[in-house]
N, CA, C and O atoms as CSV, one atom per row, in Angstrom:
chain,resi,resn,atom,element,x,y,z
A,1,MET,N,N,19.333,8.117,4.458
A,1,MET,CA,C,18.326,9.020,4.979
A,1,MET,C,C,16.947,8.523,4.547
A,1,MET,O,O,16.763,8.131,3.394
A,2,ALA,N,N,15.992,8.537,5.451
A,2,ALA,CA,C,14.641,8.060,5.176
A,2,ALA,C,C,13.866,9.093,4.365
A,2,ALA,O,O,14.081,10.298,4.490
A,3,ALA,N,N,12.963,8.589,3.532
A,3,ALA,CA,C,12.101,9.475,2.759
A,3,ALA,C,C,11.143,10.173,3.710
A,3,ALA,O,O,10.848,9.670,4.794
A,4,SER,N,N,10.662,11.337,3.291
A,4,SER,CA,C,9.719,12.057,4.142
A,4,SER,C,C,8.554,12.558,3.316
A,4,SER,O,O,8.624,12.638,2.090
A,5,GLY,N,N,7.480,12.893,4.011
A,5,GLY,CA,C,6.322,13.491,3.380
A,5,GLY,C,C,5.734,12.638,2.268
A,5,GLY,O,O,5.663,11.414,2.377
A,6,PRO,N,N,5.308,13.310,1.182
A,6,PRO,CA,C,4.672,12.596,0.075
A,6,PRO,C,C,5.565,11.506,-0.528
A,6,PRO,O,O,5.064,10.484,-0.997
A,7,THR,N,N,6.868,11.720,-0.517
A,7,THR,CA,C,7.780,10.708,-1.052
A,7,THR,C,C,7.693,9.427,-0.243
A,7,THR,O,O,7.653,8.335,-0.810
A,8,ARG,N,N,7.662,9.549,1.061
A,8,ARG,CA,C,7.565,8.392,1.948
A,8,ARG,C,C,6.227,7.685,1.745
A,8,ARG,O,O,6.182,6.459,1.639
A,9,VAL,N,N,5.163,8.436,1.693
A,9,VAL,CA,C,3.831,7.863,1.503
A,9,VAL,C,C,3.763,7.143,0.163
A,9,VAL,O,O,3.281,6.013,0.088
A,10,SER,N,N,4.239,7.786,-0.885
A,10,SER,CA,C,4.213,7.186,-2.223
A,10,SER,C,C,5.070,5.937,-2.297
A,10,SER,O,O,4.676,4.951,-2.919
A,11,ALA,N,N,6.228,5.967,-1.676
A,11,ALA,CA,C,7.125,4.801,-1.696
A,11,ALA,C,C,6.491,3.613,-0.975
A,11,ALA,O,O,6.577,2.479,-1.446
A,12,LEU,N,N,5.862,3.871,0.154
A,12,LEU,CA,C,5.191,2.793,0.888
A,12,LEU,C,C,4.024,2.227,0.082
A,12,LEU,O,O,3.842,1.011,0.025
A,13,ALA,N,N,3.242,3.093,-0.532
A,13,ALA,CA,C,2.101,2.636,-1.334
A,13,ALA,C,C,2.579,1.838,-2.543
A,13,ALA,O,O,1.975,0.822,-2.886
A,14,ALA,N,N,3.644,2.278,-3.188
A,14,ALA,CA,C,4.178,1.558,-4.351
A,14,ALA,C,C,4.703,0.187,-3.944
A,14,ALA,O,O,4.478,-0.799,-4.645
A,15,ALA,N,N,5.396,0.124,-2.821
A,15,ALA,CA,C,5.914,-1.165,-2.344
A,15,ALA,C,C,4.760,-2.102,-1.991
A,15,ALA,O,O,4.830,-3.302,-2.257
A,16,ALA,N,N,3.710,-1.563,-1.399
A,16,ALA,CA,C,2.533,-2.377,-1.075
A,16,ALA,C,C,1.891,-2.918,-2.340
A,16,ALA,O,O,1.488,-4.079,-2.391
A,17,HIS,N,N,1.797,-2.081,-3.357
A,17,HIS,CA,C,1.208,-2.497,-4.627
A,17,HIS,C,C,2.022,-3.633,-5.251
A,17,HIS,O,O,1.453,-4.591,-5.773
A,18,LEU,N,N,3.340,-3.528,-5.198
A,18,LEU,CA,C,4.199,-4.598,-5.731
A,18,LEU,C,C,4.015,-5.898,-4.948
A,18,LEU,O,O,3.911,-6.972,-5.542
A,19,ALA,N,N,3.976,-5.805,-3.630
A,19,ALA,CA,C,3.797,-7.007,-2.806
A,19,ALA,C,C,2.432,-7.641,-3.067
A,19,ALA,O,O,2.315,-8.864,-3.137
A,20,LEU,N,N,1.408,-6.813,-3.211
A,20,LEU,CA,C,0.075,-7.339,-3.498
A,20,LEU,C,C,0.048,-8.011,-4.874
A,20,LEU,O,O,-0.570,-9.062,-5.044
A,21,GLY,N,N,0.711,-7.408,-5.836
A,21,GLY,CA,C,0.796,-8.016,-7.170
A,21,GLY,C,C,1.453,-9.379,-7.133
A,21,GLY,O,O,1.009,-10.311,-7.803
A,22,ARG,N,N,2.510,-9.494,-6.349
A,22,ARG,CA,C,3.180,-10.797,-6.213
A,22,ARG,C,C,2.260,-11.822,-5.566
A,22,ARG,O,O,2.215,-12.977,-5.990
A,23,ALA,N,N,1.533,-11.404,-4.548
A,23,ALA,CA,C,0.613,-12.330,-3.870
A,23,ALA,C,C,-0.497,-12.776,-4.819
A,23,ALA,O,O,-0.862,-13.952,-4.846
A,24,LEU,N,N,-1.027,-11.844,-5.587
A,24,LEU,CA,C,-2.130,-12.171,-6.491
A,24,LEU,C,C,-1.687,-12.967,-7.713
A,24,LEU,O,O,-2.509,-13.590,-8.385
A,25,SER,N,N,-0.407,-12.947,-7.996
A,25,SER,CA,C,0.080,-13.705,-9.147
A,25,SER,C,C,0.179,-15.199,-8.848
A,25,SER,O,O,0.421,-15.997,-9.752
A,26,HIS,N,N,-0.007,-15.580,-7.588
A,26,HIS,CA,C,0.034,-16.978,-7.172
A,26,HIS,C,C,-1.184,-17.313,-6.309
A,26,HIS,O,O,-1.030,-17.726,-5.159
A,27,PRO,N,N,-2.407,-17.136,-6.858
A,27,PRO,CA,C,-3.595,-17.393,-6.035
A,27,PRO,C,C,-3.662,-18.852,-5.586
A,27,PRO,O,O,-3.405,-19.773,-6.360
A,28,GLY,N,N,-4.008,-19.030,-4.339
A,28,GLY,CA,C,-4.135,-20.378,-3.792
A,28,GLY,C,C,-2.827,-21.024,-3.397
A,28,GLY,O,O,-2.818,-22.125,-2.847
A,29,ASP,N,N,-1.729,-20.355,-3.669
A,29,ASP,CA,C,-0.408,-20.891,-3.326
A,29,ASP,C,C,-0.013,-20.343,-1.958
A,29,ASP,O,O,0.018,-19.129,-1.755
A,30,ARG,N,N,0.284,-21.231,-1.033
A,30,ARG,CA,C,0.616,-20.802,0.334
A,30,ARG,C,C,1.852,-19.912,0.377
A,30,ARG,O,O,2.027,-19.137,1.317
A,31,SER,N,N,2.703,-20.018,-0.628
A,31,SER,CA,C,3.913,-19.189,-0.636
A,31,SER,C,C,3.579,-17.705,-0.804
A,31,SER,O,O,4.421,-16.850,-0.530
A,32,ALA,N,N,2.382,-17.396,-1.241
A,32,ALA,CA,C,1.978,-16.003,-1.415
A,32,ALA,C,C,1.621,-15.342,-0.085
A,32,ALA,O,O,1.434,-14.126,-0.031
A,33,ALA,N,N,1.526,-16.119,0.976
A,33,ALA,CA,C,1.099,-15.581,2.271
A,33,ALA,C,C,2.026,-14.473,2.770
A,33,ALA,O,O,1.551,-13.459,3.281
A,34,LEU,N,N,3.313,-14.650,2.633
A,34,LEU,CA,C,4.238,-13.616,3.109
A,34,LEU,C,C,4.112,-12.339,2.298
A,34,LEU,O,O,4.195,-11.241,2.848
A,35,ASP,N,N,3.909,-12.476,0.981
A,35,ASP,CA,C,3.711,-11.285,0.162
A,35,ASP,C,C,2.424,-10.572,0.552
A,35,ASP,O,O,2.378,-9.342,0.575
A,36,LEU,N,N,1.389,-11.327,0.856
A,36,LEU,CA,C,0.125,-10.728,1.278
A,36,LEU,C,C,0.270,-10.021,2.622
A,36,LEU,O,O,-0.261,-8.926,2.807
A,37,LEU,N,N,0.979,-10.633,3.551
A,37,LEU,CA,C,1.233,-9.984,4.841
A,37,LEU,C,C,2.068,-8.716,4.671
A,37,LEU,O,O,1.822,-7.707,5.332
A,38,ALA,N,N,3.053,-8.778,3.783
A,38,ALA,CA,C,3.880,-7.595,3.518
A,38,ALA,C,C,3.034,-6.481,2.917
A,38,ALA,O,O,3.172,-5.320,3.303
A,39,ALA,N,N,2.158,-6.823,1.974
A,39,ALA,CA,C,1.284,-5.819,1.364
A,39,ALA,C,C,0.401,-5.170,2.422
A,39,ALA,O,O,0.243,-3.949,2.439
A,40,ASP,N,N,-0.166,-5.971,3.290
A,40,ASP,CA,C,-1.020,-5.458,4.362
A,40,ASP,C,C,-0.244,-4.494,5.262
A,40,ASP,O,O,-0.725,-3.405,5.577
A,41,ALA,N,N,0.938,-4.894,5.664
A,41,ALA,CA,C,1.751,-4.044,6.542
A,41,ALA,C,C,2.148,-2.742,5.842
A,41,ALA,O,O,2.113,-1.672,6.450
A,42,LEU,N,N,2.520,-2.835,4.581
A,42,LEU,CA,C,2.943,-1.636,3.847
A,42,LEU,C,C,1.786,-0.674,3.608
A,42,LEU,O,O,1.964,0.542,3.679
A,43,ILE,N,N,0.601,-1.211,3.327
A,43,ILE,CA,C,-0.581,-0.350,3.174
A,43,ILE,C,C,-0.881,0.345,4.498
A,43,ILE,O,O,-1.179,1.539,4.526
A,44,THR,N,N,-0.802,-0.406,5.588
A,44,THR,CA,C,-1.042,0.176,6.906
A,44,THR,C,C,-0.060,1.302,7.184
A,44,THR,O,O,-0.451,2.367,7.661
A,45,LEU,N,N,1.215,1.071,6.887
A,45,LEU,CA,C,2.233,2.100,7.105
A,45,LEU,C,C,2.012,3.312,6.205
A,45,LEU,O,O,2.210,4.450,6.632
A,46,ALA,N,N,1.603,3.071,4.963
A,46,ALA,CA,C,1.333,4.183,4.049
A,46,ALA,C,C,0.167,5.030,4.558
A,46,ALA,O,O,0.229,6.259,4.535
A,47,LEU,N,N,-0.884,4.372,5.011
A,47,LEU,CA,C,-2.032,5.103,5.550
A,47,LEU,C,C,-1.657,5.879,6.813
A,47,LEU,O,O,-2.091,7.015,7.007
A,48,GLN,N,N,-0.856,5.260,7.658
A,48,GLN,CA,C,-0.411,5.940,8.875
A,48,GLN,C,C,0.458,7.159,8.531
A,48,GLN,O,O,0.306,8.226,9.127
A,49,ALA,N,N,1.357,6.991,7.574
A,49,ALA,CA,C,2.213,8.105,7.163
A,49,ALA,C,C,1.377,9.245,6.582
A,49,ALA,O,O,1.634,10.416,6.863
A,50,GLN,N,N,0.383,8.897,5.776
A,50,GLN,CA,C,-0.492,9.930,5.211
A,50,GLN,C,C,-1.249,10.645,6.323
A,50,GLN,O,O,-1.385,11.868,6.295
A,51,ALA,N,N,-1.738,9.898,7.290
A,51,ALA,CA,C,-2.472,10.494,8.413
A,51,ALA,C,C,-1.588,11.448,9.211
A,51,ALA,O,O,-2.065,12.464,9.717
A,52,GLN,N,N,-0.321,11.127,9.321
A,52,GLN,CA,C,0.604,11.998,10.045
A,52,GLN,C,C,0.967,13.239,9.237
A,52,GLN,O,O,1.063,14.341,9.778
A,53,ASP,N,N,1.166,13.044,7.927
A,53,ASP,CA,C,1.633,14.143,7.080
A,53,ASP,C,C,0.522,15.096,6.654
A,53,ASP,O,O,0.710,16.312,6.640
A,54,ALA,N,N,-0.629,14.542,6.310
A,54,ALA,CA,C,-1.735,15.375,5.826
A,54,ALA,C,C,-3.058,14.669,6.109
A,54,ALA,O,O,-3.663,14.097,5.201
A,55,PRO,N,N,-3.507,14.704,7.354
A,55,PRO,CA,C,-4.718,13.974,7.722
A,55,PRO,C,C,-5.948,14.392,6.914
A,55,PRO,O,O,-6.861,13.593,6.709
A,56,GLU,N,N,-5.967,15.640,6.459
A,56,GLU,CA,C,-7.122,16.112,5.691
A,56,GLU,C,C,-7.217,15.432,4.316
A,56,GLU,O,O,-8.254,15.518,3.659
A,57,ARG,N,N,-6.148,14.760,3.878
A,57,ARG,CA,C,-6.147,14.067,2.589
A,57,ARG,C,C,-6.158,12.546,2.740
A,57,ARG,O,O,-5.953,11.826,1.763
A,58,LEU,N,N,-6.395,12.056,3.949
A,58,LEU,CA,C,-6.351,10.610,4.192
A,58,LEU,C,C,-7.410,9.861,3.383
A,58,LEU,O,O,-7.109,8.840,2.765
A,59,GLU,N,N,-8.626,10.354,3.382
A,59,GLU,CA,C,-9.691,9.657,2.633
A,59,GLU,C,C,-9.367,9.607,1.143
A,59,GLU,O,O,-9.543,8.571,0.502
A,60,GLU,N,N,-8.903,10.702,0.603
A,60,GLU,CA,C,-8.524,10.758,-0.820
A,60,GLU,C,C,-7.399,9.771,-1.123
A,60,GLU,O,O,-7.432,9.065,-2.131
A,61,PHE,N,N,-6.409,9.732,-0.241
A,61,PHE,CA,C,-5.290,8.811,-0.423
A,61,PHE,C,C,-5.753,7.362,-0.338
A,61,PHE,O,O,-5.371,6.536,-1.167
A,62,ALA,N,N,-6.574,7.052,0.660
A,62,ALA,CA,C,-7.067,5.678,0.816
A,62,ALA,C,C,-7.863,5.240,-0.411
A,62,ALA,O,O,-7.743,4.098,-0.855
A,63,THR,N,N,-8.665,6.132,-0.950
A,63,THR,CA,C,-9.428,5.817,-2.156
A,63,THR,C,C,-8.503,5.574,-3.337
A,63,THR,O,O,-8.740,4.667,-4.135
A,64,SER,N,N,-7.454,6.374,-3.455
A,64,SER,CA,C,-6.516,6.188,-4.571
A,64,SER,C,C,-5.756,4.870,-4.446
A,64,SER,O,O,-5.470,4.219,-5.451
A,65,VAL,N,N,-5.431,4.477,-3.222
A,65,VAL,CA,C,-4.758,3.200,-3.005
A,65,VAL,C,C,-5.687,2.049,-3.408
A,65,VAL,O,O,-5.258,1.090,-4.050
A,66,LEU,N,N,-6.939,2.155,-3.032
A,66,LEU,CA,C,-7.915,1.124,-3.398
A,66,LEU,C,C,-8.082,1.051,-4.911
A,66,LEU,O,O,-8.133,-0.043,-5.474
A,67,ARG,N,N,-8.166,2.181,-5.564
A,67,ARG,CA,C,-8.316,2.181,-7.028
A,67,ARG,C,C,-7.088,1.602,-7.716
A,67,ARG,O,O,-7.215,0.934,-8.743
A,68,THR,N,N,-5.918,1.843,-7.173
A,68,THR,CA,C,-4.695,1.289,-7.742
A,68,THR,C,C,-4.677,-0.219,-7.591
A,68,THR,O,O,-4.278,-0.938,-8.507
A,69,ALA,N,N,-5.110,-0.699,-6.433
A,69,ALA,CA,C,-5.115,-2.137,-6.173
A,69,ALA,C,C,-6.224,-2.842,-6.940
A,69,ALA,O,O,-6.070,-3.992,-7.353
A,70,ARG,N,N,-7.346,-2.146,-7.129
A,70,ARG,CA,C,-8.510,-2.723,-7.813
A,70,ARG,C,C,-9.029,-1.731,-8.835
A,70,ARG,O,O,-9.941,-0.961,-8.535
A,71,PRO,N,N,-8.470,-1.732,-10.033
A,71,PRO,CA,C,-8.860,-0.748,-11.038
A,71,PRO,C,C,-10.359,-0.736,-11.356
A,71,PRO,O,O,-10.880,0.275,-11.828
A,72,ASP,N,N,-11.055,-1.847,-11.104
A,72,ASP,CA,C,-12.493,-1.904,-11.374
A,72,ASP,C,C,-13.333,-1.343,-10.241
A,72,ASP,O,O,-14.559,-1.296,-10.342
A,73,ALA,N,N,-12.679,-0.912,-9.147
A,73,ALA,CA,C,-13.412,-0.406,-7.973
A,73,ALA,C,C,-13.803,1.049,-8.165
A,73,ALA,O,O,-14.425,1.642,-7.284
């Protein structure tokens, strides 16, 4: 059974964060390209899921995703 609501959004964001971490752990290495593409797709899906579930919280969610990916932001 697929996750729904906040669980689905959180799972997608967490998976994106892991994929981005893998890509960033190999800067300049072409093998990181697939991890970077996966991170991009997962972030897109997480944002889309948030927009469907609670559009009024999309900006807050997007900001939290950015802060997680870039703690200095």
